[in-house]
N, C-alpha and C positions, 0 to 999 in steps of 0.2 A: 212319620213322627220326627225323624232326625234328618229332614231334608230342608234345605233353604230354597226358596223360590229364586228364579233367575235374577230378579231385580236386586235381591240382597247381595248376590255374588257380584253383580255389576257395581254396586256401591262400594263393596270391598275392593274390587279391582281398580276402580277410579281413585279411591283413597290411596291405595298402594302406589299407583302410578304418579299421582300428584306429590305424594310424600317423597318418593325417590327423586322426582324432578327437582323439587325445591331443597332437598337435603344434599344433592350431589355437588352443588357449587362449593361446599365446604371441603371437598376433597382435592380441589385443583391448586390450592395454595395461592401465593401472591407473587406478582412480577414487579420488577423495578419500573418506576414511572417518574415522570416529571409533571409537576402540577403548577399551573399558571393561575394565579388569583389576583384580586385587586390589592394594590399596595396602599391605596387611599380609599376612604369611604365614598368618595365621589366618583370613582372609576367603576364602570360597569363591565361585567364579563358576560358575553352572550355568544350567539352563533357566529358573529363577526370575528370574535376572538379565536374561535375554533379554526376558522379559515386562515387567520394569520399564523396560528401555530403550524398548520399543515404546510403553508408556504415557506415558513422559516426553516422547517425541517427538510423540505425538498431542496431548498437552496444549498444546504450543506450535505446533500446526498444521504440523509438519514431516513430510514424507513421505520415508522412506528406500527406495531401490530394493531393498535387501536388508538384513535383520538376521539374523545367524547366530552361533551359538556355535562358536568356533574354538579348540579346545584349552582354554587357561586364560583366555580373554578372549572378549568379545562385540564383534563388529564390525558397525557400521552404515554402509552404502555410500550415497553421494549422487552426484548428477549434477553439482553445481557446488561450488566452494570456498566460496561464500557460504552455502549450506545447511550445509556442513560446519562452518563457524565458529559459526553459530547453534546447531547441534546440540550442539557441544561445550559452549557456555555452558549450554544447557538440561540436559544430562546432568550437568554439574558441580554445578549447583544441586540436582538430584534425588538424586544419590548422595553428595554431600559437603555437607550443609547446614551443617556446622561446618568452615569452611576451615582452622581451626587444627588440626583432628584428622581429616584425610581418611581414609576407609576404602577408597576406590577410586581408581584412577588413570584419568583421562579424557585420552586423548592423541590427537593427530592422526596419521593414518596413511594409507597407500595400499594398496588391495586390488585384486586382479585384476577386470577387467570380464567375466570368463568367464560366459557365459549359464548360467542356473540348470540347464537340462536337461543341459548338459555337466558342470557341477559335481556333479550328482546321480550321474553315471556315474564320478566320481572323476577327471575330467579337470581338471588344474590346470597353470598355467604353471610354468616353472622359477623358482626364487628367483634374485634378483640379488645377487651378492656385494658386498663393501665397495667394491671398485675400480670397480664399475659403478653403484652407487646412492649412494655417498658415505656417510660416517659416521666412527666412531672405531675405532681399533685400539690395544689394550693388550697388552703382554707382561708377565706377572706372574711374579715369582720367589718361590717358596714357601720359607720358612726351615725346611728339613728338620732342621737342628740343634736348633731350638727345639721341633719336634715330638718328637724323640727325648728331649730334656731333660724335656718334659712327661710323656712315658711313663716315664722314669726316676724322676721325682718320684712318680708313681702307684705304681710298683713298690716304691719305698722305703717308702711308707706301708703297702702290703700286707705287705712283709717284716717291718716293725715289729710289725704286728698278729699275723702268723703266729708270730713268735718269742715273743710274749707268751703266746699260747695254748699253745704247746709248753713254756713255762716255761724257755726258754733265756735266761740272763742274759748279755747281750752288753755291750760297753763303749761302744756308741754307733753310730748309723747316720748317714751323711752322703752327699750326692750331690756328686760332683766331675765336672762336665761331664756326660757321658753314662754315667758309671760310678757304681756305688754301693759305698761303702766301709763295711765292718763291722769293728769291733774286738772281739777276744776276749782274755780274760785268760789262758787256758791252751789247750793243744792239744786237750783234750777238747771245750771249747766251740767251738773252731774247726771240728772235725770235725762237731759237731752242726749248726752253721750250714750247712756245705757239704752235709750230708745233706738238710737241709730244702730248700735251694735246688734240689738235684737232684730231690727228690721232688715239690715243689709249684710250682716256677717253671721250666717247660721252656724259656721264652724267654731264660733267663739262663745264662751260662757263668761259672764262678767259679775264681779262682786265689788261692793264699794265699802269704804271705811273713811272716817274723818281723820284728818292729819293736821292738827293745829287748827288754824282758822280756815283751812282749805279742805278739799275732799280728794280722795284718790280712787280711781276706778281701775281694778286689776282684771284684765281680760286674759284668759288662757284658752288654749285649743282644746275642744271637747275630745274625750277619749276616742270616740268613734272616728272623728276627723283626724286625730293623731295617727291612728292605725292606718287610715287611708293614705296619709302622707308617707308613712313608712313603707307601705306596700308599693306605692308608686315609685319611691326612691329605689327600692330593691329591684323592681322590674326594669326600671330605666338603666340601672347599673348592669343588670344581666344583659340587656340589649346592647349596651355599649361594649361590654366585654366580648360578646359575639362578634361585633364588627371589628374589634381590634385583633382578635385571635385569628381571623381570616388571614392576616398577614403572615402568620407562622406556618401556613400550609398544612394545618392539621385536618385530617379527613373527618374524624369523628370526635370532636371535642365534647366533653361533658361539662356543662355549665348549669348548675341547678341550685335552687334555694335549699338551705338546710336550717331548720329552725326559723326564728323570727328575724334574725339579723345577720345571717351568715350565708356565704356563697361558696360552693365547692367548684373548683375548676380542675379538671383532669385533661391533660394533653398527651394522648398516646403517641409514641414515636418521637416526641421532642426531648432532646437531651441537653439543650443549651438553656440552663436555668436562668442565667443572667439576662439573656434576650427575652425570655418569657416574662420575667419580672418587669423588664423595661416596657414591654407591650402592655401589660396589665396596668401599670402605673402611669401610662401616658395621659396627658391632659390635652383637650382640644377646646379652643375658644372661638367665639362667634363675634363678629363686629359688623356694624352698619356704618357705612361711610357714603358721602356724596361723590358722584362721579365728576371728575374734572372735565367740564365741557367747554373750557376756554379754547381759543384758537391753538395755543401751544399743546394743550392736552389732547385735542382731537388729532393733531398732527402726530403726536407721539403714539396715539392709539393706532394710527394707520401705519406706523413705522417709518414716517418721513421726518421725524423730529425727535429731539431729546425730551425726556420727562421733565416737565417744569418743576421749579423749586416749590417745595411744600406738597408735592404729590408723589405717588408711588405707582408702580406698574405690577399688575397681577393678571393671571390668565383665567379664562373661563374653562368649562369642561371641554369644549370643542377646540381649545387652543387659542382662541381669539384674545387679544390683549384688551385690558380695561385699565384706564388711568383714573385712580381715585385719590381723593385728598387725604392727607395724613390725619386730619382731625377725626376722632372716633365719636360718633353720635351716640350709639348704644352698643352694649355688649351682650353676650349670652346670659349674663346674670339678670338682665331685665326681661328675658323671655321665659314665660311660665309654661307654654304649651305650643305645639305645632301639629296640625292635623291636615291630612289631605282631604279634599272635597271638590265642590264645583261652584262656579260663580253664577251670576244671574243668567248668563248665556249658555249655561250647562257645559262650560268648558272646564277642564281640569284646573284646579287651583290649590294653593296651600294657605290655610288659615292660621295666623299667629295670634297668640294672646300675650300681652305685655303686662308687667306689673304697674303700679301707680306711677312710679317715677318714670318708667319707660313710656307709659301712655302720654304723660305730660310733655316729655321731650319730643316724642314722635309727632304729637299734634302740632307743636310749634314748628318743627322742621318741615313737615309736609305743607303747612300753611304758607311758609315763606319760600318754598322751592317747587311750586306747581309747574309741571312741564319738564322738570329735570329728572335725571336718573339717580337712583340710590342703589348702591352695591351691597350685597350681603356676602361677607367674606368668612370662610371657615379656615382657621389656623390649626394645623396639625403638624407635629414634628418640626415646628419652627418655620413652616412654609404656609403661605396663604393661597387660597384658591377661591375665585368668585363663584358662588353657588348660583346666583341670579342677580340681574341688574335691571329691575323694572322701572318704568317711568311713573313718576308721581302724578296722578290725574287730578286729585283734589285733596283738601285737608282731611286727615284721618284722625278722628278722636274716639275715645271710648276704650282704647287699649286693644282693639281687634283689628288686625291687619290682614289684608288679602293679597297674595302674590299670584298673579295669573298671567297668561300669555300663551305662546305657542309651546305648550308642554303636554305630554301625554299623561294618562292616568298613572302609568308606572313611574314616570319622571316626577310627578307630584308626590307620590308615595315615597320615592327615594329622597326628594328634597325635604319632606317633612321629617323623615327619619334622621337625616343629617342634622337638621336644626334641633330636633328633640333629643337625640342621643349622641350628639357630638362630644359631650363631656359627661362626667359622672354626676349624678344627682346628689350624692353624699360621699364624703371621703371613705376610703377603705384602707385597711392594713392587713398584711399577711401574718396570720397567727400560727399557721402550720405549713410546713413545706417538706415534701418527700420526693426523692428521685429514685426511679427504678430502672436499672440498666436493661438493655435488650437481651443480654445473655441470661439474666435472671428470668426474664419473661419467657424465653424459649425453654428454659429448664422447667418453669411452672407448667407450660403447655405439655411438655413431655410427661411429666409426673402426673398431671391431671388426667390426660387421656389414657395413660397406662393404667391408672387406677380404675377408670371406667371399663376399659377393655378386659383387664384381668378379672374384675368383678363379674363381668358378663360371662367370661369363659368358665369361671368356677361355678356360676349358677347353672349354666348349660350342662356342664358335666354332672352336677348333682341331680338335676331334673331328669336327664336322660338315663342316668344310672338307677334312679329310684322309681321313676314312673314310666320307664321304657318309651314306647311310642307316644304316649300321652305327654311325656316329658319333652319329647322332640317337638310336638305341637306347641307346647307351652314356650319352648325356647324360640321357635319361629315367631310366635306372637310377641315375645319379648323383644326380638330384633325389630319387628314391625313397629312396636311401641317406641323404640329408640329412634328409628327413622322418622316416624311421625312427629316426635317431640322436636328433633332437630329441624324438620321442615317447617313446623309452626313458628319456632323461634327465628328461623331465617326469613320467613314471610313477614314477621313483625319487625324485622331488622333490629333484633335485640342485640345488646352488647354482652358478649360472653365473658365472665370473670371467673376467678377461682371458686367463689361461692356457688356460681352457676354450675360449674363442673361437679362440685360436691352434691348439689341438688340432683344432677343427672344420676350420679352413682346411687344416691338414696332412692331415686325413683325406680331404678332397676330392682332394688331389693324389695320395695313396696309393691311394685307391679306384679312380681312373681307370686306374691302372697295370694292374690286372687286366683291364680291358676292352681296353686297348692290347695286352696279351699275347694275349688271345683273338683279336682282329682280325688280328694279325700271323700267328698260327697258321693262321687261315682262309686268309689270303693265301698262306702257304707251301703249303697243300694245293692251292690253285688253281694255283699255279705248277707243282706236281708233276703236274698233268694230271687231277686228280680232278674229278668233277662238282660243281656248286655244292652240292647237298644233301649229298653225301658230305664235301665240304670243311667245311661248317658243322658237321656231326656230329663229324668228326675234330678240328676246331679246338677245340671246347669240351671234348672228352674229353681231349685231350693237354695242354691248358692247365691243367686242373683241378689236377693233381698239383703243378705248379710254383707255382700260386697258393696252394695250401694250405701248401706248405713255406715260401714267402716270408712269408706272413701269420703263421704260427706262430712263426717266429723274431722277427718284429716284436712279436708279442704277448708273447713271453717278456721282451723288453726293457721293454714297458709294465708287465707284472706286477712286474718288479724295481723300477721307479719307484714303483709303488703300494705295494709292501711296505716299501721302505727310504726313500722320500721323505716329505716332510711339507709341510703348507701348500699353496702354489701348485703344487708339484711333483705332489702327489697329485691335485689338481684336474685338472691336465693329463693325468695318467696315466689317470684314470677315463674322460674323454672319448675319449682315444686308444684304450684297450682296447675300449670299446663300439663305437667307430667301425670298428675292424678287423673285429669280428664282423658288424656290419650290412653292411659293404662286401662281405664274402665272399658273403652271401646275395643282395645286390642285383646284384653284378657277374656272378654265375654263374647263379643261379636266375631272378631277375627278368628280366635282359637276354635270357637264352635263351628265356624265355617270350614276350617280345616278338618275337624272331626267328622262333620256331616259329609264332607266331600270324600273322606276315606272310608267311613263305616256306614254312612246313611243309606247307600244303595244295596247293601248286603241284607237281603230279606231274612236269610237263615243264619244270622250271626250267632256263633256259639261262644266266642271268647273275644276279649279285647286285650291289647297289650298295655297294661297300666301297672305293671309291677306285681309283686306278691300281694295277694289279697288274703289277709289273715282271717280265716273262716273260724267261727266258733265251733266247738266240737259237737254241739247239739244241733247243728244246722247242716246236715249232709247235702241238702238240696241247693246250697249256695252255688252261684254261677261260677264258671271257670274263668280264669284269667291267666295270662302268661306271666 
């Protein structure tokens, strides 16, 4: 009756083992480390960077306990802060020989002390949020009106080019805010303009009205198209911010959309607010120029001559020099999209889309310079770097440009990202700014974990004092629930914040409710005169339905918080929902496994240790209990 089959005990054992394994990394704390990341968006960090870090440390006689590639950075872990500071100086000299033009960011950081064998199994601690680790918090407002105005400018240029190709003689095109106004001398021209807009510009809706002896067509962006423009602007800004924040050496930045036009940026561990604001507000520009292939230009490119007058010298990613003319053909303002793909020979390529003005200029330039090279230069922090310098094979019209050559798929994706997210799609301003010191974060951690620990201790004392051995079983199940909750959050690589700690404390109180309900049902069965074995069986069986109903209703509330909340509310909801699921498993399956293991094999069980059973006076046959 009260015996688990072997497979159930195996499931409990495996769950306990996995829970302990993935929760344990949170106990080891953090160690001082040095992080090497890309200082420019065109610099790649890979396994070669890891080798360079190891060589630079060995040259200075420094021994790192761990050097590993972690995402877009290489982290070297040390046992003391003295070694950490020495390593930073050594790596700074190795990776940035020219301090005025750094290619990498060498930053101090903290990394988990998780043993290597645990890390190899994917066991990692939870991240600590801003309120626990300290750092800076920004709320950015995206100027959506400016994004729509930029889109309207681009559409106005496309309209002008389309009307010219169709031979429609209009009276002028101008942008007024987010609308485009076209003048027509007669009704026939007006109808031709409206027909062209309906045929070629699905994102526009047009209305007409007479204006004196002429007509005016007012075209505005459709609401669904406007929302699409705003979404794209927000996503591009978030991508650009991710690229820029890599320079700060932040391990777990939080960059997320809030509402329709706001972006929240949280940088744990960063205390230099001025530098963070400089990084967030940086602008990057893109320019297309012709390569100077004159005799003097080629000599300067080889390093055997001076840069000729009217040209400039820039470097490619691999360090090779390229001499380009000063005349700028196109800028990033003319680029509307850049996507990685493949060419006709199924080689990696980058596909660019230009606006109407850019398409016209690019067509003329490529027609007149077949066989010559054109350089695409990305300017960031006042310095330019040649992303690529392909040869013009033929005239390119239609506003669609393909960059191909000896590049891998990864390089094509990186190049597309550089061209697409080199600058912000819409202006932003900081509307909220907060700084949290590391000492306050440490204090928050201490207070938060103390509240969880003391709450757990008080619950254990009450349960053991009131329900005796059954209370001890419930307490062990509660500890198992806490381990399982921390393990799941660690496996999900969740970010722990103060609301998350509050949700943990609340989960402990709610999880024990299920065991209280089970214990009281067992007591009720004992009062009714059932044998101890029958009372245990009936208590768990009858309590399960009530436990399930109550937890489902609480879970619905948690899901509502998760769906409609934001920021700290969502963090609370995540821990709350996971805690409900783990508590149902621990309070019913795990605790019953303990009870069955202790009492299930006793065939002639006469009493159970579940505290005082208040027997009614008219029921002398009630079962005994300690």
